[in-house]
C-alpha positions, 0 to 999 in steps of 0.5 A: 812348634818347630818348622822342621820334621823330627830328626828321626824322620830325616836321618836313618839312625836310631838312638844311640847312634843318632846323635843330632837332636834337632834340625835348626835350619835347612836349605837346598845345600846347607843344614844346621843341627844341634846336639847335646853330648849325653851320657849313653850317647854315641861313643861317650865314655867316662863323661866325655866324648873324643872330638873325632866323633864330630865327623859322624855328627857332620855326616848325620847333619848331611843326612838331615840336609838330604832327608829334609830335601827328600821330605819336601820332595815327597820321597823317602830318605836314603842311607848314606856313608862317608867314603872320603875325608879330605880334611878333618881338623880337631881343635879340642881333644874331647867334649864333656857330657852336657856340652851343646854343639851346633853342627853346620854343613854346606854342599860344595858340589854333588849329584843324586848319588854323591856329594861333597860337603864341608862342615863344622861343629861349634861349642855353645860359646861359638868356638870351632871344635872340629871342621871337615871336608867330606865325600858321601854317597847316598844311594841306598834306601833304608830297610823297611 
């Protein structure tokens, strides 16, 4: 049994848009999720996905971080979006179906409505695949 709620309860997405599969660790200002690149997954074509999709994985991990905080506070999760990406570094052109990735984010600063996070994606061997510094707004409640 995991100590965290199902990722579907924390991130306001549904498959195939929901790429992150599990919340591995979370705190007030950080989160760690895990995923496996799968056929039929978000933007997977011809057995692989371009690493630019890692930005979305980092954004979903931010959503998991904020969703976990909302869960602990007894409030509903909010819809958010990346509004700026000051830095995005892609160290591989693509990831193959079947590859496992660990996604970690850390809040640099923020308010209830806007946050600045840095994130990274690592492959199963621990090699960095992508990094980013993002600004996200998270003010809307998801539709019922």
